[in-house]
C-alpha positions as CSV (number, residue, x, y, z in Angstrom):
1,M,192.4,-36.3,-63.6
2,K,188.8,-37.7,-63.3
3,V,187.2,-38.9,-60.2
4,F,184.2,-41.3,-60.0
5,T,182.4,-42.1,-56.7
6,R,179.5,-44.3,-55.7
7,T,178.1,-45.8,-52.5
8,D,175.4,-48.5,-52.1
9,I,173.7,-49.9,-49.1
10,G,174.2,-53.5,-50.3
11,K,171.7,-56.3,-50.1
12,T,171.4,-57.1,-46.4
13,R,172.0,-53.9,-44.3
14,S,169.2,-51.5,-43.2
15,M,171.5,-48.5,-43.2
16,N,174.5,-47.3,-45.1
17,Q,177.2,-46.5,-42.5
18,D,179.9,-45.7,-45.2
19,S,180.7,-42.0,-45.8
20,F,183.0,-40.3,-48.3
21,S,184.1,-36.9,-49.4
22,V,185.8,-35.4,-52.5
23,S,187.4,-32.0,-52.3
24,E,189.3,-30.4,-55.1
25,N,190.3,-26.7,-55.2
26,E,192.2,-24.3,-57.3
27,N,195.2,-24.3,-55.0
28,G,196.1,-27.8,-56.1
29,L,194.7,-29.6,-53.0
30,N,192.9,-32.8,-54.0
31,L,191.5,-34.5,-51.0
32,Y,189.6,-37.8,-50.9
33,I,188.3,-39.4,-47.7
34,L,186.4,-42.7,-47.2
35,A,185.2,-44.1,-43.9
36,D,183.3,-47.3,-43.0
37,G,181.5,-46.9,-39.7
38,M,180.8,-49.6,-37.1
39,G,179.1,-49.8,-33.8
40,G,175.4,-50.4,-33.3
41,Y,172.3,-49.1,-35.1
42,K,173.4,-45.5,-35.4
43,G,176.9,-45.4,-34.1
44,G,178.7,-46.4,-37.3
45,E,176.8,-43.8,-39.4
46,I,177.7,-41.1,-36.9
47,A,181.3,-42.1,-36.5
48,S,182.0,-42.2,-40.3
49,K,180.3,-38.8,-40.8
50,V,182.1,-37.2,-37.9
51,A,185.4,-38.5,-39.3
52,I,184.8,-37.2,-42.8
53,T,183.6,-33.8,-41.6
54,A,186.4,-33.3,-39.1
55,I,189.2,-34.3,-41.4
56,N,187.9,-32.4,-44.4
57,K,187.6,-29.2,-42.3
58,F,191.0,-29.6,-40.5
59,I,193.0,-30.1,-43.7
60,T,191.3,-27.6,-45.9
61,E,191.6,-24.9,-43.3
62,Q,195.3,-25.5,-42.6
63,F,196.7,-26.7,-45.9
64,D,197.5,-23.2,-47.3
65,D,199.6,-22.4,-44.2
66,I,202.0,-25.3,-44.2
67,P,205.2,-26.0,-46.3
68,K,204.3,-28.2,-49.3
69,N,206.7,-31.0,-48.6
70,R,206.2,-34.7,-47.8
71,D,206.7,-34.5,-44.1
72,S,204.6,-31.4,-43.5
73,I,201.7,-32.8,-45.5
74,L,201.8,-36.2,-43.8
75,N,202.0,-34.4,-40.4
76,L,198.9,-32.4,-41.3
77,I,197.1,-35.7,-42.2
78,E,198.2,-37.3,-39.0
79,K,197.0,-34.3,-36.9
80,S,193.7,-34.2,-38.7
81,I,193.2,-37.9,-37.9
82,E,194.0,-37.3,-34.2
83,F,191.5,-34.5,-34.2
84,A,188.8,-36.7,-35.7
85,N,189.6,-39.5,-33.4
86,S,189.1,-37.2,-30.4
87,A,185.8,-36.0,-31.8
88,I,184.5,-39.5,-32.2
89,Y,185.9,-40.8,-28.9
90,E,184.5,-37.9,-26.9
91,E,181.0,-38.3,-28.4
92,S,181.0,-42.0,-27.7
93,E,181.9,-41.3,-24.0
94,E,179.0,-39.0,-23.6
95,D,176.3,-41.3,-25.0
96,E,175.9,-44.9,-23.9
97,E,174.3,-45.9,-27.2
98,L,177.4,-44.8,-29.0
99,Q,180.1,-46.4,-26.8
100,D,181.2,-49.0,-29.3
101,M,181.2,-46.7,-32.3
102,G,184.2,-46.3,-34.6
103,T,185.2,-46.3,-38.2
104,T,187.8,-47.3,-40.7
105,L,189.5,-44.4,-42.5
106,E,191.3,-43.7,-45.7
107,V,192.6,-40.2,-46.4
108,V,194.3,-39.5,-49.8
109,L,195.8,-36.1,-50.4
110,I,197.2,-35.5,-53.9
111,Y,199.4,-32.5,-54.4
112,N,201.9,-32.0,-57.3
113,N,201.4,-35.6,-58.4
114,K,202.4,-37.0,-55.0
115,I,200.1,-39.1,-53.0
116,H,199.9,-38.7,-49.2
117,I,197.9,-41.3,-47.3
118,G,196.5,-41.8,-43.8
119,H,195.1,-45.2,-43.1
120,I,193.3,-47.0,-40.3
121,G,191.3,-50.2,-40.4
122,D,190.5,-52.6,-43.3
123,S,189.1,-50.3,-46.0
124,R,191.7,-50.2,-48.8
125,I,193.7,-48.2,-51.3
126,Y,195.0,-49.7,-54.5
127,R,197.1,-48.3,-57.3
128,I,196.7,-49.6,-60.8
129,R,199.7,-49.0,-63.0
130,K,200.4,-50.4,-66.4
131,G,197.6,-52.9,-66.0
132,K,198.8,-54.3,-62.7
133,M,197.2,-53.6,-59.3
134,K,199.1,-53.0,-56.0
135,K,197.5,-52.7,-52.6
136,I,199.1,-49.7,-51.0
137,T,197.6,-50.1,-47.5
138,T,197.8,-53.0,-45.1
139,D,194.7,-54.1,-43.3
140,H,194.5,-53.5,-39.5
141,S,192.7,-56.8,-39.1
142,Y,192.9,-60.1,-37.2
143,V,193.2,-62.1,-40.5
144,E,196.0,-59.9,-41.8
145,K,198.0,-60.6,-38.7
146,L,197.4,-64.3,-39.2
147,I,198.7,-63.9,-42.8
148,Q,201.8,-61.9,-41.6
149,D,202.4,-64.6,-39.0
150,G,202.2,-67.3,-41.6
151,E,199.3,-69.0,-40.0
152,I,196.9,-68.7,-43.0
153,T,197.2,-67.9,-46.7
154,R,195.5,-64.9,-48.5
155,E,193.2,-67.4,-50.2
156,E,192.1,-68.7,-46.8
157,A,191.7,-65.2,-45.5
158,F,189.1,-64.4,-48.1
159,S,186.6,-66.7,-46.5
160,H,187.9,-66.7,-42.9
161,P,185.0,-66.4,-40.3
162,K,186.8,-63.6,-38.5
163,K,187.8,-61.5,-41.5
164,N,185.8,-58.5,-40.3
165,L,187.5,-58.4,-36.9
166,L,189.6,-55.2,-36.7
167,I,192.7,-54.6,-34.4
168,K,192.7,-50.9,-35.0
169,A,190.0,-48.3,-35.9
170,L,189.3,-44.6,-35.5
171,G,187.5,-43.4,-32.4
172,T,187.6,-46.7,-30.4
173,D,190.5,-45.6,-28.2
174,E,191.7,-42.3,-26.8
175,N,194.8,-42.3,-28.9
176,V,195.3,-43.4,-32.5
177,E,198.3,-44.3,-34.6
178,P,197.5,-44.2,-38.3
179,D,199.7,-45.6,-41.1
180,L,201.2,-42.7,-43.1
181,I,202.2,-43.5,-46.6
182,Y,203.8,-41.5,-49.4
183,T,204.0,-42.5,-53.0
184,S,203.9,-41.1,-56.6
185,L,201.0,-40.6,-59.0
186,D,202.2,-41.2,-62.6
187,K,200.4,-40.4,-65.8
188,N,197.8,-43.2,-66.5
189,D,197.7,-44.4,-62.9
190,I,194.4,-45.2,-61.3
191,I,193.8,-45.1,-57.6
192,L,191.0,-47.1,-56.1
193,M,189.7,-46.4,-52.6
194,C,187.1,-48.8,-51.3
195,S,185.3,-50.1,-48.2
196,D,185.4,-53.8,-47.4
197,G,181.9,-54.2,-48.8
198,L,183.7,-54.5,-52.2
199,T,186.8,-56.5,-51.3
200,N,185.0,-59.0,-49.1
201,M,182.7,-59.9,-52.0
202,V,184.9,-59.5,-55.1
203,R,188.4,-60.9,-55.5
204,E,191.2,-58.6,-56.4
205,N,191.9,-60.2,-59.8
206,R,188.2,-59.5,-60.7
207,V,188.4,-55.9,-59.5
208,L,191.4,-55.4,-61.6
209,E,189.7,-56.9,-64.6
210,I,186.8,-54.6,-64.3
211,I,189.0,-51.5,-64.0
212,N,191.2,-52.5,-66.9
213,N,188.2,-53.1,-69.1
214,S,186.6,-49.8,-68.3
215,E,187.4,-46.6,-70.3
216,E,185.4,-44.3,-68.0
217,D,183.4,-44.8,-64.8
218,C,183.6,-48.4,-63.5
219,T,182.1,-47.7,-60.0
220,E,178.6,-49.0,-60.9
221,T,180.1,-52.2,-62.3
222,L,182.2,-52.8,-59.2
223,I,179.2,-52.3,-56.9
224,N,176.9,-54.4,-59.0
225,E,179.5,-57.2,-58.9
226,A,179.7,-57.0,-55.1
227,N,175.9,-57.1,-54.8
228,E,175.7,-60.0,-57.2
229,A,178.1,-61.9,-54.9
230,G,175.8,-61.3,-52.0
231,G,176.1,-57.7,-51.1
232,L,176.6,-58.5,-47.4
233,D,177.8,-55.0,-46.5
234,N,177.6,-51.4,-47.6
235,I,179.9,-50.8,-50.6
236,T,181.7,-47.5,-51.4
237,V,184.3,-46.9,-54.1
238,I,186.3,-43.8,-55.2
239,V,188.2,-44.1,-58.4
240,I,190.8,-41.5,-59.2
241,D,191.7,-41.8,-62.9
242,N,194.8,-40.1,-64.0
243,R,194.7,-41.3,-67.6
């Protein structure tokens, strides 16, 4: 399994508020985390970094002591997210300049070819299998709710003026309820984790085309594509290639 990562400030932002982490150890724990911060000049950067640090520490310190089954691993991810949420929320309560800070969050823990996911916000996780791409996560966003309610189409959502409006994020409330997802990792699967700086700029069929046409690292091509389309946000991608 190969892992490729890349982050870019984009074309219009003065600061990169995305953060990510890759942790792979000899005990079979493969942990990948991506966060897209929000909230003022420095709030988003702080929130995403606090989330990454807190979750990485929480999981790596406790993973060896839990049963290695689906429910135990998902429970560990959930508790790590609750821990990170409290850390961000408490820091925002103590500093007026950070009151609106929060972050999206994607946690992927791979163990014994099983994928365990924690998800909050509108960053995304995709699985590419046999040349086809499936979105594993569901955006916690206003436009996704409009889609689910049948009020707009996915095509209309791509250019909707409120597509960046979240209905759930990490650190914005005292309590958090992440989506917890469990699925398999087959031979030749590719997992893509990305912030919305990619998916708001590049359509899914083009993302798939780039990945399918790349034998090795496609992260630079994905980010270049997003920047060529305008680069309106920070762009971060993690590609886990099991070919």
